[in-house]
Backbone as a printed PyTorch tensor [residue, N CA C, xyz], in Angstrom:
tensor([[[ -94.0830,  196.3000,   38.3130],
         [ -93.6260,  195.9020,   39.7570],
         [ -92.9980,  194.5880,   39.7860]],

        [[ -91.6710,  194.4150,   40.7640],
         [ -90.9270,  193.1780,   40.8050],
         [ -92.0670,  192.1770,   41.6450]],

        [[ -91.9750,  190.7880,   41.3550],
         [ -92.6000,  190.0440,   42.0110],
         [ -91.6670,  188.9220,   42.3540]],

        [[ -90.3550,  189.3580,   42.0340],
         [ -89.5880,  188.1460,   42.4310],
         [ -88.1680,  188.6700,   42.5940]],

        [[ -86.8850,  187.6540,   43.2050],
         [ -85.5850,  188.1970,   43.1770],
         [ -85.1460,  187.2770,   42.4800]],

        [[ -83.7790,  187.6210,   42.2280],
         [ -82.8950,  186.7940,   41.1970],
         [ -81.4460,  186.7900,   42.2990]],

        [[ -80.7400,  185.7010,   42.5710],
         [ -79.3980,  185.3160,   42.9590],
         [ -78.5880,  184.4990,   42.3240]],

        [[ -77.7340,  184.5030,   41.4530],
         [ -76.5330,  183.8020,   40.9550],
         [ -75.8140,  182.7480,   42.1030]],

        [[ -75.8250,  181.5740,   41.6580],
         [ -75.2960,  180.7840,   42.3010],
         [ -73.5970,  180.7540,   41.9830]],

        [[ -73.3890,  181.1100,   40.8290],
         [ -71.9650,  181.0500,   40.1210],
         [ -71.9050,  182.2380,   39.4480]],

        [[ -70.4150,  182.5460,   39.0840],
         [ -70.1160,  183.8330,   38.2850],
         [ -70.8180,  183.6230,   36.8590]],

        [[ -71.6740,  184.7970,   36.6030],
         [ -72.5260,  185.1440,   35.5450],
         [ -72.2790,  186.4260,   34.6430]],

        [[ -72.1770,  186.6270,   33.0120],
         [ -72.5300,  187.8780,   32.6730],
         [ -73.6030,  187.8880,   32.2050]],

        [[ -74.2240,  189.3640,   32.5420],
         [ -75.8120,  189.7590,   32.3440],
         [ -75.9360,  190.3580,   31.1380]],

        [[ -76.3720,  190.3780,   30.1660],
         [ -76.9130,  191.3600,   29.1120],
         [ -77.7720,  191.9790,   29.2370]],

        [[ -77.7020,  193.6680,   29.5460],
         [ -79.0620,  194.2050,   29.4490],
         [ -79.4140,  194.7600,   28.0470]],

        [[ -80.7270,  194.6020,   27.8870],
         [ -81.3540,  195.2270,   26.6050],
         [ -82.7300,  196.1320,   26.9950]],

        [[ -82.9620,  196.8740,   25.8970],
         [ -83.9300,  197.6280,   26.1580],
         [ -85.1890,  196.9190,   26.0890]],

        [[ -86.5950,  197.4320,   26.2680],
         [ -87.6760,  196.6310,   26.1250],
         [ -88.1550,  196.4140,   24.5830]],

        [[ -87.8580,  197.3500,   23.7990],
         [ -88.1420,  197.5930,   22.6780],
         [ -87.1570,  196.3020,   21.9300]],

        [[ -86.2840,  196.0900,   22.1800],
         [ -84.9870,  195.1840,   21.3800],
         [ -85.8240,  193.6460,   21.9350]],

        [[ -85.9410,  193.9150,   23.1640],
         [ -86.4050,  192.4910,   23.8840],
         [ -87.3470,  191.8900,   23.0500]],

        [[ -88.5140,  192.8420,   22.8500],
         [ -89.6620,  192.4040,   22.4530],
         [ -89.4780,  192.1220,   20.7420]],

        [[ -88.5480,  192.9620,   19.9940],
         [ -88.6580,  192.3390,   18.8420],
         [ -88.0090,  190.8800,   18.6920]],

        [[ -86.8190,  190.7170,   19.3370],
         [ -85.8180,  189.3530,   19.5890],
         [ -86.9840,  188.6190,   19.8080]],

        [[ -87.8200,  188.4970,   21.0900],
         [ -88.7050,  187.3690,   21.2480],
         [ -89.8580,  186.9480,   20.5950]],

        [[ -89.9610,  188.2610,   19.6870],
         [ -91.0830,  187.8030,   19.0180],
         [ -90.6050,  187.4430,   17.5460]],

        [[ -89.3950,  187.5200,   17.3710],
         [ -88.9330,  186.7180,   16.1220],
         [ -88.3450,  185.5950,   16.2900]],

        [[ -88.1700,  184.9790,   17.6640],
         [ -87.8930,  183.6740,   17.6140],
         [ -88.8840,  182.8790,   18.6460]],

        [[ -89.7100,  181.9950,   17.9370],
         [ -91.0530,  181.2580,   18.4660],
         [ -90.6450,  180.5510,   19.8250]],

        [[ -89.3680,  180.0370,   19.7350],
         [ -89.2130,  178.8540,   20.9070],
         [ -88.8040,  179.7840,   21.7820]],

        [[ -88.5020,  180.8360,   22.0120],
         [ -87.9110,  182.2720,   23.0890],
         [ -89.1800,  182.5900,   23.6540]],

        [[ -90.1800,  182.7590,   22.7980],
         [ -91.4500,  183.3810,   23.0470],
         [ -92.3550,  182.1120,   23.9370]],

        [[ -91.9710,  180.9230,   23.3770],
         [ -92.9700,  179.8570,   23.9540],
         [ -92.4060,  179.8890,   25.5510]],

        [[ -90.6720,  179.9200,   25.4020],
         [ -90.0500,  179.6140,   27.0510],
         [ -90.9890,  180.9520,   28.1260]],

        [[ -90.7660,  182.1530,   27.4460],
         [ -91.3200,  183.3200,   28.3530],
         [ -92.5180,  182.9960,   28.8500]],

        [[ -93.5160,  182.6130,   27.8980],
         [ -94.5360,  182.5090,   28.2090],
         [ -95.0670,  181.5150,   28.9570]],

        [[ -94.4210,  180.3130,   29.2400],
         [ -94.5520,  179.0100,   29.9530],
         [ -93.9030,  179.4460,   31.1830]],

        [[ -92.8030,  180.1560,   31.2600],
         [ -92.2600,  180.7390,   32.7740],
         [ -93.4640,  182.0060,   33.1590]],

        [[ -93.5610,  182.9330,   32.7210],
         [ -94.5780,  183.9340,   33.3610],
         [ -95.9510,  182.7750,   33.7710]],

        [[ -96.4660,  182.3510,   32.6630],
         [ -97.6980,  181.6760,   33.2500],
         [ -97.6420,  180.6090,   34.6710]],

        [[ -96.6640,  179.7960,   34.9710],
         [ -95.9750,  179.1060,   36.1520],
         [ -95.8710,  180.2290,   37.4320]],

        [[ -95.2650,  181.2520,   36.7850],
         [ -94.8790,  182.0990,   38.3290],
         [ -96.2320,  182.9870,   38.3920]],

        [[ -97.2730,  183.1430,   37.3870],
         [ -98.3520,  183.9870,   37.6900],
         [ -99.5350,  183.1460,   38.5020]],

        [[ -99.0240,  181.5170,   38.5030],
         [ -99.9190,  180.7070,   39.3730],
         [ -99.1160,  180.3480,   40.6380]],

        [[ -98.5130,  181.0710,   41.2600],
         [ -97.5870,  180.7890,   42.0530],
         [ -98.4720,  180.4530,   43.3930]],

        [[ -98.0190,  179.6970,   44.5120],
         [ -99.0150,  179.5570,   45.5580],
         [ -99.0770,  181.0080,   46.3460]],

        [[ -97.7570,  181.8560,   46.4760],
         [ -97.7200,  182.9610,   47.5630],
         [ -98.3970,  184.3430,   46.9730]],

        [[ -99.0530,  184.1330,   45.4220],
         [ -99.7380,  185.2080,   44.8480],
         [-101.0920,  185.0230,   45.2660]],

        [[-101.6300,  183.8010,   45.7180],
         [-103.1510,  183.4070,   45.8160],
         [-102.9240,  183.5440,   47.5070]],

        [[-102.2210,  183.5180,   48.1980],
         [-101.6710,  183.0120,   49.4070],
         [-100.7660,  183.9640,   49.9620]],

        [[-100.8010,  185.2040,   50.0740],
         [ -99.4720,  185.8750,   50.4310],
         [ -98.7930,  185.6180,   51.1890]],

        [[ -99.2640,  185.1770,   52.6490],
         [ -98.5110,  184.3940,   53.8400],
         [ -97.7110,  183.5380,   53.5520]],

        [[ -98.2630,  182.6330,   52.6540],
         [ -97.2990,  181.3640,   51.9800],
         [ -95.6800,  181.8780,   51.6130]],

        [[ -95.9580,  182.7520,   50.7570],
         [ -94.1450,  183.0110,   50.5820],
         [ -93.2730,  183.3100,   51.7460]],

        [[ -94.0850,  184.0040,   52.7750],
         [ -93.0210,  184.3240,   53.8550],
         [ -92.7590,  183.4990,   54.3950]],

        [[ -93.4170,  182.5120,   54.7670],
         [ -93.6840,  181.2550,   55.6210],
         [ -92.5410,  180.0540,   54.8940]],

        [[ -92.6160,  180.0010,   53.9660],
         [ -91.7160,  179.6150,   52.6640],
         [ -90.3790,  180.0850,   53.1090]],

        [[ -89.9620,  181.1740,   52.8890],
         [ -88.8450,  182.0020,   53.2730],
         [ -88.0990,  181.7770,   54.1980]],

        [[ -89.5520,  181.7060,   55.5410],
         [ -88.5920,  181.1250,   56.8700],
         [ -88.3640,  180.0970,   57.0890]],

        [[ -88.7630,  178.9630,   56.4740],
         [ -88.9090,  177.5210,   56.7390],
         [ -87.6710,  176.7190,   56.1350]],

        [[ -87.0560,  176.1930,   57.1030],
         [ -85.8480,  175.5340,   56.3810],
         [ -85.9910,  174.2950,   55.6790]],

        [[ -85.3030,  173.9460,   54.9350],
         [ -85.6410,  172.4760,   54.3520],
         [ -85.2600,  171.0640,   55.2090]],

        [[ -84.4180,  171.7000,   56.3470],
         [ -84.5470,  170.4420,   57.1810],
         [ -85.8620,  170.0590,   57.7260]],

        [[ -86.6690,  171.2380,   58.0280],
         [ -88.0760,  170.7730,   58.7280],
         [ -88.8880,  169.7300,   57.8320]],

        [[ -88.7230,  169.7320,   56.3820],
         [ -89.1630,  168.4550,   55.7290],
         [ -88.6240,  167.4170,   55.3620]],

        [[ -87.2580,  167.5390,   55.5980],
         [ -86.3380,  166.4730,   54.9460],
         [ -86.5060,  165.0220,   55.2330]],

        [[ -86.8380,  164.5360,   54.4240],
         [ -87.0470,  162.8330,   54.4910],
         [ -85.7840,  162.0140,   54.2540]],

        [[ -85.5880,  160.8120,   54.6310],
         [ -84.8610,  160.1740,   54.2610],
         [ -84.3990,  159.5260,   52.9560]],

        [[ -83.3120,  158.8540,   52.7000],
         [ -82.6800,  158.4470,   51.3460],
         [ -83.8550,  157.2930,   51.2250]],

        [[ -84.2020,  157.2150,   49.9700],
         [ -85.3050,  156.5020,   49.7990],
         [ -84.3720,  155.0910,   49.2670]],

        [[ -84.9330,  154.1010,   49.8680],
         [ -84.3310,  152.6450,   49.4250],
         [ -82.8430,  152.7260,   50.3130]],

        [[ -82.0560,  152.1200,   48.9990],
         [ -80.2860,  152.1450,   49.3100],
         [ -79.6850,  153.1380,   48.3710]],

        [[ -78.7650,  153.3400,   48.4280],
         [ -77.6420,  153.9040,   46.9940],
         [ -77.3790,  152.8640,   46.3590]],

        [[ -77.4360,  152.7070,   44.9510],
         [ -76.6400,  152.1930,   44.1910],
         [ -75.8160,  152.4010,   43.5850]],

        [[ -74.7530,  151.6430,   42.7370],
         [ -73.3050,  152.2060,   42.4550],
         [ -73.8840,  151.8380,   40.6750]],

        [[ -72.8160,  152.7990,   39.8970],
         [ -73.3110,  152.9730,   38.5470],
         [ -72.7210,  151.5050,   38.0960]],

        [[ -72.1310,  150.8000,   38.7080],
         [ -71.9060,  149.6480,   37.9450],
         [ -72.7700,  148.2140,   38.3830]],

        [[ -73.7310,  149.0850,   39.3850],
         [ -74.9820,  147.6970,   39.3710],
         [ -75.4270,  147.4120,   38.4190]],

        [[ -75.8330,  146.1430,   38.5180],
         [ -76.8860,  145.3250,   37.4610],
         [ -78.2270,  146.0770,   37.6030]],

        [[ -78.9400,  146.3200,   36.1140],
         [ -80.3510,  146.4940,   35.9490],
         [ -81.3290,  145.7510,   36.5110]],

        [[ -80.9710,  144.0210,   36.5660],
         [ -82.1770,  143.4670,   36.9660],
         [ -81.9200,  143.5290,   38.8560]],

        [[ -80.8810,  143.6510,   39.3570],
         [ -81.0980,  144.0130,   40.6670],
         [ -81.6260,  145.3520,   41.2410]],

        [[ -81.4590,  146.2940,   40.3630],
         [ -82.2830,  147.6840,   40.6870],
         [ -83.3680,  147.5690,   40.4850]],

        [[ -83.8600,  146.8150,   39.2030],
         [ -85.3560,  146.6800,   38.9800],
         [ -86.0700,  145.6870,   40.2380]],

        [[ -85.0460,  144.9280,   41.0510],
         [ -86.0700,  143.9260,   41.8710],
         [ -86.0880,  144.5160,   43.2200]],

        [[ -84.9270,  145.6850,   43.3550],
         [ -85.0620,  146.6520,   44.7140],
         [ -86.2980,  147.5890,   44.5900]],

        [[ -86.4660,  147.8960,   43.2080],
         [ -87.5730,  149.0640,   42.9840],
         [ -89.1820,  148.0530,   43.5060]],

        [[ -88.9320,  147.1430,   43.0980],
         [ -90.2960,  146.5690,   43.5100],
         [ -90.6390,  146.2000,   44.8730]],

        [[ -89.4930,  145.3820,   45.3250],
         [ -89.3450,  144.9120,   46.8270],
         [ -89.8150,  146.2250,   47.6710]],

        [[ -88.6990,  147.5240,   47.3480],
         [ -89.5890,  148.6790,   48.1450],
         [ -90.5260,  149.6460,   47.8040]],

        [[ -90.7780,  149.4690,   46.6790],
         [ -92.0640,  150.3060,   46.0690],
         [ -91.4650,  151.6660,   45.7840]],

        [[ -90.2430,  151.8560,   45.4230],
         [ -89.3300,  153.0230,   45.0920],
         [ -90.1390,  153.5570,   43.7400]],

        [[ -90.2820,  155.1190,   44.0310],
         [ -90.1580,  155.9320,   42.9460],
         [ -88.8210,  156.3750,   42.2360]],

        [[ -87.9830,  156.7070,   43.0830],
         [ -86.6460,  156.8490,   42.3660],
         [ -85.8950,  156.4220,   43.6960]],

        [[ -84.4480,  156.4630,   43.0490],
         [ -83.2240,  156.2640,   44.2740],
         [ -81.8210,  156.9170,   43.5040]],

        [[ -80.9590,  156.6970,   44.5670],
         [ -79.7820,  157.5840,   44.3520],
         [ -78.5190,  156.9290,   43.8360]],

        [[ -77.8100,  157.3060,   42.6750],
         [ -76.8760,  156.8930,   42.3330],
         [ -75.1650,  157.3630,   43.0970]],

        [[ -74.6100,  156.8070,   43.4840],
         [ -73.5100,  157.3310,   44.3340],
         [ -72.3520,  156.1590,   44.4880]],

        [[ -70.8910,  156.7170,   43.4110],
         [ -69.6960,  155.7670,   43.5110],
         [ -69.6330,  155.5030,   44.7900]],

        [[ -69.3390,  156.2930,   46.0170],
         [ -68.6140,  156.3240,   47.2810],
         [ -69.5750,  156.2000,   48.4290]],

        [[ -70.7980,  155.9720,   47.9760],
         [ -72.3860,  156.0030,   49.4370],
         [ -72.2100,  157.0900,   49.9520]],

        [[ -71.7800,  158.2010,   49.3320],
         [ -71.6730,  159.7280,   50.0480],
         [ -72.3320,  160.7320,   49.3470]],

        [[ -71.5370,  161.2390,   48.2840],
         [ -71.7720,  162.1710,   47.0390],
         [ -73.1130,  161.5580,   46.0980]],

        [[ -73.8830,  162.2080,   45.7190],
         [ -74.7760,  162.0880,   44.4650],
         [ -73.7540,  162.1880,   43.2220]],

        [[ -74.2090,  161.1400,   42.4150],
         [ -73.7340,  161.0790,   41.1580],
         [ -74.5870,  160.8740,   40.0350]],

        [[ -75.7080,  160.7120,   40.4970],
         [ -76.7930,  160.4430,   39.4560],
         [ -78.0150,  160.2800,   40.1030]],

        [[ -79.3640,  159.6690,   39.4530],
         [ -80.6980,  159.4170,   40.0670],
         [ -81.3410,  158.5710,   39.4120]],

        [[ -82.3750,  157.5260,   39.8030],
         [ -82.8630,  156.4790,   38.7640],
         [ -84.0230,  156.5300,   39.4650]],

        [[ -85.0660,  157.0860,   37.9690],
         [ -86.3390,  156.8710,   38.1210],
         [ -87.1950,  155.5700,   37.6030]],

        [[ -88.4640,  155.7510,   37.9560],
         [ -88.9020,  154.6970,   37.4270],
         [ -88.9500,  154.7380,   35.8470]],

        [[ -89.1130,  156.2050,   35.2040],
         [ -88.8470,  156.2380,   33.7980],
         [ -87.9070,  155.7390,   33.2420]],

        [[ -86.7920,  155.9650,   33.9380],
         [ -85.6010,  155.6370,   33.6250],
         [ -85.5480,  153.9750,   33.3420]],

        [[ -85.9240,  153.2870,   34.3800],
         [ -85.8880,  151.9560,   34.3220],
         [ -86.5710,  151.4150,   32.9970]],

        [[ -87.8600,  152.1230,   32.9740],
         [ -88.4070,  151.4730,   31.6740],
         [ -87.9130,  151.8150,   30.6750]],

        [[ -87.1740,  153.0860,   30.4640],
         [ -86.5140,  153.3680,   28.9930],
         [ -85.2970,  152.4640,   29.0010]],

        [[ -84.3570,  152.0160,   30.2390],
         [ -83.6220,  150.5030,   30.0230],
         [ -83.8550,  149.0730,   29.7670]],

        [[ -85.1940,  149.0950,   30.1630],
         [ -86.1120,  147.8870,   29.7740],
         [ -85.8960,  147.6790,   28.2780]],

        [[ -85.8740,  148.4670,   27.2090],
         [ -85.6000,  148.4760,   26.0050],
         [ -84.5480,  148.0200,   25.5150]],

        [[ -83.3810,  148.4630,   26.2750],
         [ -82.1430,  147.7660,   26.1100],
         [ -81.9800,  146.2100,   26.3860]],

        [[ -82.8410,  145.6730,   26.7950],
         [ -82.8670,  144.2700,   27.5020],
         [ -82.1850,  144.2000,   28.5060]],

        [[ -82.2350,  143.3800,   29.5300],
         [ -81.5820,  143.4800,   31.1500],
         [ -80.2850,  142.5200,   30.9990]],

        [[ -79.9340,  141.9960,   30.2010],
         [ -78.4440,  141.2740,   30.2130],
         [ -77.4050,  142.2490,   30.2080]],

        [[ -76.5850,  142.2150,   30.9030],
         [ -75.1800,  143.1530,   30.9200],
         [ -75.4420,  144.8070,   30.7480]],

        [[ -76.6470,  145.0510,   31.2160],
         [ -77.1260,  146.6080,   31.6860],
         [ -77.0670,  146.9280,   32.6340]],

        [[ -75.9460,  148.1450,   32.8070],
         [ -75.7030,  148.6640,   33.8760],
         [ -76.6210,  150.0430,   34.4050]],

        [[ -76.3330,  150.1820,   35.5230],
         [ -77.0720,  151.5010,   36.1110],
         [ -76.3380,  152.7640,   35.2110]],

        [[ -75.0490,  152.8010,   34.8190],
         [ -74.3510,  153.8330,   34.3010],
         [ -74.7670,  154.0020,   33.2830]],

        [[ -75.6000,  153.2870,   32.5300],
         [ -75.8000,  153.1190,   31.0810],
         [ -77.0800,  153.8440,   30.8760]],

        [[ -77.9430,  153.8340,   31.9840],
         [ -79.0830,  154.8810,   31.9860],
         [ -79.5740,  155.7710,   32.9710]],

        [[ -78.7140,  156.0450,   34.0310],
         [ -78.9780,  156.9910,   34.8780],
         [ -78.9460,  158.5010,   34.7380]],

        [[ -79.7430,  158.9930,   35.3060],
         [ -79.8630,  160.5240,   35.0770],
         [ -78.4080,  161.2620,   35.5020]],

        [[ -77.8670,  162.0710,   34.9570],
         [ -76.4300,  162.5130,   35.4910],
         [ -76.7230,  164.3180,   36.0790]],

        [[ -76.2270,  164.4100,   36.9070],
         [ -75.9480,  165.9460,   37.4300],
         [ -77.6040,  166.1620,   37.5210]],

        [[ -78.2440,  165.6130,   38.5870],
         [ -79.6850,  166.0060,   38.6980],
         [ -79.9610,  167.4580,   39.6570]],

        [[ -80.8500,  167.9620,   39.4470],
         [ -81.2910,  169.1330,   40.4910],
         [ -81.3590,  168.7240,   41.6830]],

        [[ -80.4920,  169.7670,   42.5670],
         [ -80.6500,  169.0920,   43.9110],
         [ -80.6130,  170.7720,   45.0720]],

        [[ -80.9610,  170.4410,   46.1720],
         [ -81.1830,  171.5910,   46.6500],
         [ -80.2910,  171.4270,   48.2780]],

        [[ -79.4460,  172.6750,   48.7110],
         [ -78.6590,  172.0720,   49.8390],
         [ -79.5930,  172.4690,   50.9760]],

        [[ -79.5610,  171.3110,   52.1600],
         [ -80.2520,  171.3940,   53.3470],
         [ -80.3770,  172.6750,   54.1030]],

        [[ -79.3700,  173.5860,   53.7580],
         [ -79.6970,  174.8160,   54.7980],
         [ -80.3870,  175.6620,   54.0050]],

        [[ -80.9350,  175.7310,   52.8920],
         [ -81.5590,  176.3140,   52.1370],
         [ -83.2950,  176.3440,   52.5100]],

        [[ -83.8470,  177.6860,   52.1960],
         [ -85.3630,  178.1340,   52.6670],
         [ -86.0360,  176.6450,   51.7450]],

        [[ -87.2680,  176.6250,   52.0580],
         [ -88.4200,  175.8160,   51.3040],
         [ -89.0660,  176.6240,   50.1350]],

        [[ -88.8600,  178.2390,   50.0580],
         [ -88.9920,  179.3000,   49.0520],
         [ -88.1920,  178.5130,   47.8650]],

        [[ -86.8310,  178.4140,   47.9950],
         [ -86.3230,  178.0320,   46.9240],
         [ -86.3570,  176.6160,   46.1300]],

        [[ -86.7330,  175.5460,   47.5430],
         [ -87.1230,  174.1300,   46.7270],
         [ -88.3720,  174.0900,   46.1540]],

        [[ -89.4950,  175.0730,   46.5510],
         [ -90.6330,  174.7100,   46.1370],
         [ -91.0480,  175.6840,   44.7490]],

        [[ -89.7770,  176.5790,   44.6280],
         [ -89.8710,  177.4860,   43.5660],
         [ -89.1790,  176.3420,   42.3810]],

        [[ -88.0790,  175.8330,   42.5490],
         [ -87.4640,  174.8090,   41.6700],
         [ -88.2950,  173.5530,   41.3420]],

        [[ -89.3120,  172.8780,   42.4270],
         [ -89.8200,  171.8200,   41.9290],
         [ -91.0000,  172.5690,   41.0140]],

        [[ -91.3280,  173.6100,   41.3800],
         [ -92.5070,  174.0240,   40.3980],
         [ -92.2220,  174.1880,   38.8570]],

        [[ -90.6200,  175.3640,   39.0060],
         [ -90.2020,  175.9320,   37.3760],
         [ -89.9220,  174.3070,   36.8620]],

        [[ -89.8430,  173.4240,   37.4190],
         [ -89.3510,  171.9500,   36.6650],
         [ -90.3660,  170.9290,   36.5720]],

        [[ -91.1770,  171.3070,   37.3450],
         [ -92.7300,  170.3930,   37.2850],
         [ -92.2890,  169.3100,   37.9710]],

        [[ -91.5250,  169.1220,   39.0640],
         [ -90.7840,  167.9280,   39.9950],
         [ -91.4840,  167.8270,   40.9830]],

        [[ -91.9950,  166.5870,   41.8070],
         [ -92.5160,  166.0230,   42.5770],
         [ -91.8660,  166.2290,   43.6590]],

        [[ -90.3650,  165.8840,   43.5640],
         [ -89.7400,  165.7110,   44.6640],
         [ -88.2810,  166.3070,   44.2930]],

        [[ -87.4030,  166.4750,   45.4390],
         [ -86.0600,  166.8930,   44.9940],
         [ -85.0500,  166.2070,   45.8570]],

        [[ -83.6440,  165.9480,   45.5070],
         [ -82.7060,  165.5300,   46.2120],
         [ -82.4150,  166.5370,   47.1900]],

        [[ -81.7120,  166.1420,   48.2320],
         [ -81.2070,  167.3040,   49.2330],
         [ -79.8000,  166.9330,   49.5330]],

        [[ -79.0440,  167.7240,   49.4780],
         [ -77.4850,  167.8310,   49.6350],
         [ -76.8660,  168.5770,   50.6930]],

        [[ -75.8260,  168.3610,   51.4520],
         [ -75.1900,  169.3410,   52.5160],
         [ -74.7540,  170.5350,   51.7740]],

        [[ -74.4900,  170.6870,   50.7760],
         [ -73.9690,  171.9640,   50.1620],
         [ -73.9110,  171.2750,   48.5720]],

        [[ -73.7990,  172.7450,   47.8070],
         [ -73.6710,  172.4790,   46.3670],
         [ -72.2440,  172.3420,   45.6460]],

        [[ -71.6790,  172.7110,   46.5390],
         [ -70.1720,  172.3270,   46.1340],
         [ -69.7320,  170.7820,   46.6270]],

        [[ -70.0380,  170.1970,   47.8050],
         [ -69.6570,  168.9570,   48.3220],
         [ -70.9520,  167.8370,   47.6340]],

        [[ -72.0470,  168.1970,   47.7990],
         [ -73.2150,  167.4690,   47.2860],
         [ -73.0860,  165.7560,   47.7430]],

        [[ -73.2370,  166.0210,   49.2300],
         [ -73.1950,  164.9110,   49.9720],
         [ -74.7370,  164.3480,   50.2860]],

        [[ -74.8720,  163.3730,   50.2710],
         [ -76.6040,  163.1270,   50.2570],
         [ -76.9990,  163.0160,   51.6220]],

        [[ -78.1840,  163.9900,   51.7550],
         [ -78.6580,  164.1010,   53.0090],
         [ -79.9370,  163.2220,   53.0940]],

        [[ -80.8750,  163.4370,   52.1710],
         [ -82.1800,  162.7480,   51.7350],
         [ -83.0320,  163.2840,   50.7100]],

        [[ -84.1320,  163.8730,   50.6680],
         [ -85.0600,  164.5060,   49.9940],
         [ -86.2270,  165.3170,   50.4640]],

        [[ -86.6980,  166.0950,   49.6210],
         [ -87.9250,  167.0610,   50.0220],
         [ -89.0830,  166.7230,   49.0620]],

        [[ -90.3700,  166.3350,   49.5410],
         [ -91.4280,  166.0270,   48.5420],
         [ -92.4210,  167.3520,   48.4100]],

        [[ -92.7420,  167.7020,   47.0110],
         [ -93.7620,  169.0010,   47.0650],
         [ -95.0220,  168.7720,   47.9090]],

        [[ -95.3800,  167.4880,   48.0220],
         [ -96.5630,  167.2050,   48.7240],
         [ -96.3830,  167.6340,   50.1560]],

        [[ -95.5420,  167.0820,   50.8380],
         [ -95.3090,  167.3650,   51.7580],
         [ -94.8480,  168.7790,   52.3590]],

        [[ -94.3010,  169.3850,   51.4730],
         [ -94.2200,  171.1370,   51.6630],
         [ -95.2270,  171.9930,   51.8950]],

        [[ -96.1090,  171.3780,   50.6550],
         [ -97.2490,  172.3090,   50.6180],
         [ -98.4070,  171.9930,   51.8030]],

        [[ -98.3930,  170.7010,   52.1750],
         [ -99.4140,  170.6200,   53.2170],
         [ -98.6580,  171.4080,   54.5200]],

        [[ -97.6550,  171.1960,   54.7740],
         [ -96.8590,  171.5910,   56.1810],
         [ -97.4570,  173.1330,   55.7910]],

        [[ -97.3280,  173.8770,   54.9520],
         [ -97.0980,  175.1650,   54.4120],
         [ -98.6200,  175.8320,   54.7640]],

        [[ -99.3890,  174.9210,   54.1960],
         [-100.9040,  175.5230,   54.4020],
         [-101.2350,  175.2700,   55.5630]],

        [[-100.8610,  174.0890,   56.2830],
         [-101.2900,  174.4110,   57.6940],
         [-100.4540,  175.1370,   58.6940]],

        [[ -99.2960,  175.5430,   58.0650],
         [ -98.7810,  176.9360,   59.1760],
         [ -99.7850,  178.2240,   58.7350]],

        [[-100.2640,  178.4790,   57.2810],
         [-101.2390,  179.5160,   57.2300],
         [-102.2610,  179.4980,   57.5040]],

        [[-102.8970,  178.0210,   57.9150],
         [-104.3320,  178.2890,   58.7360],
         [-104.2070,  178.2750,   59.8800]],

        [[-102.9380,  178.0560,   60.6630],
         [-102.7230,  178.7600,   62.0190],
         [-102.7520,  179.8870,   62.3050]],

        [[-101.6590,  180.5550,   61.3680],
         [-101.6700,  181.9110,   61.2490],
         [-102.7960,  182.6090,   61.2610]],

        [[-104.1200,  182.4320,   60.2550],
         [-105.1370,  182.8710,   60.0280],
         [-106.0990,  182.6390,   61.5100]],

        [[-106.1030,  181.4560,   61.7290],
         [-107.0270,  181.0530,   62.8640],
         [-106.4480,  182.2230,   64.2540]],

        [[-105.2760,  182.3130,   64.3800],
         [-104.8750,  182.9200,   65.8570],
         [-104.9590,  184.7280,   65.4000]],

        [[-105.0190,  184.7820,   64.1780],
         [-105.0690,  186.1560,   63.9610],
         [-106.5730,  186.9940,   63.9200]],

        [[-107.4730,  186.0690,   63.9770],
         [-108.8490,  186.1810,   64.2130],
         [-109.1990,  186.7780,   65.7490]],

        [[-109.9760,  187.8330,   65.4900],
         [-110.2410,  188.2350,   66.9170],
         [-111.1670,  187.9190,   67.5840]],

        [[-111.2350,  187.6430,   68.8710],
         [-112.2430,  186.8660,   69.7110],
         [-113.3020,  187.2610,   69.7660]],

        [[-114.4340,  186.2850,   69.7700],
         [-115.8950,  186.7590,   69.7730],
         [-116.4820,  186.9270,   71.5720]],

        [[-116.7500,  188.3960,   71.5310],
         [-117.2620,  188.6050,   72.1600],
         [-118.4530,  188.8090,   72.9870]],

        [[-119.0800,  188.0290,   73.9780],
         [-120.5810,  187.7240,   74.1910],
         [-121.2840,  188.9970,   75.0750]],

        [[-122.3020,  189.7260,   74.1720],
         [-122.5670,  191.0400,   74.6870],
         [-124.1600,  190.5590,   75.7460]],

        [[-124.3420,  189.2540,   75.7020],
         [-125.7950,  188.8160,   76.4410],
         [-125.4300,  188.9740,   77.7810]],

        [[-126.4970,  189.0370,   78.9210],
         [-126.2540,  188.6630,   80.1410],
         [-127.1990,  188.2930,   80.7550]],

        [[-126.7810,  187.4050,   81.7420],
         [-128.0200,  186.2530,   82.3240],
         [-128.1950,  187.1400,   83.4610]],

        [[-129.6120,  186.7380,   84.0640],
         [-130.1800,  187.1190,   84.7440],
         [-130.1640,  185.8470,   86.2500]]])
């Protein structure tokens, strides 16, 4: 039985092989077997399998409903490491966006990136020397199902949100915890409203 669907975002070539051939290939290649096992394990623990109504709510809920503003301020690739570290401390940031034109996303910086950069020293080190290029993003008009799945499969706590995957204009970000709390709240509301009303059979004298 199928428990998921797949949609290609770009033109792709699909190779189809029989189950026996696939089993032989995966069993002979340990990394591939581990990858498949890891993927299946993640998907088997999906929220909507334990709470079926969650998948439907996620698919019907827009990312706009949980969109949060751009963290801190945008930094440019040529910004100095010292300035960025100071901004992270002052604003207590987990991450920030890198943009050449203050419109499109060119990369991201996380606390882990900063720690890695500090090993290089601070003198003359620029953001472009250690920023993460081409980060995973989601479009603002997509469903929360896509965002939740992407964060689950990549073990992420948040995702940058852009206007479209083609233009990649920065809109903000979504957090896994915020989406989870919102969906669980909607699930609880649906459950409570679907319960039959209690009818009293006693009569007063």
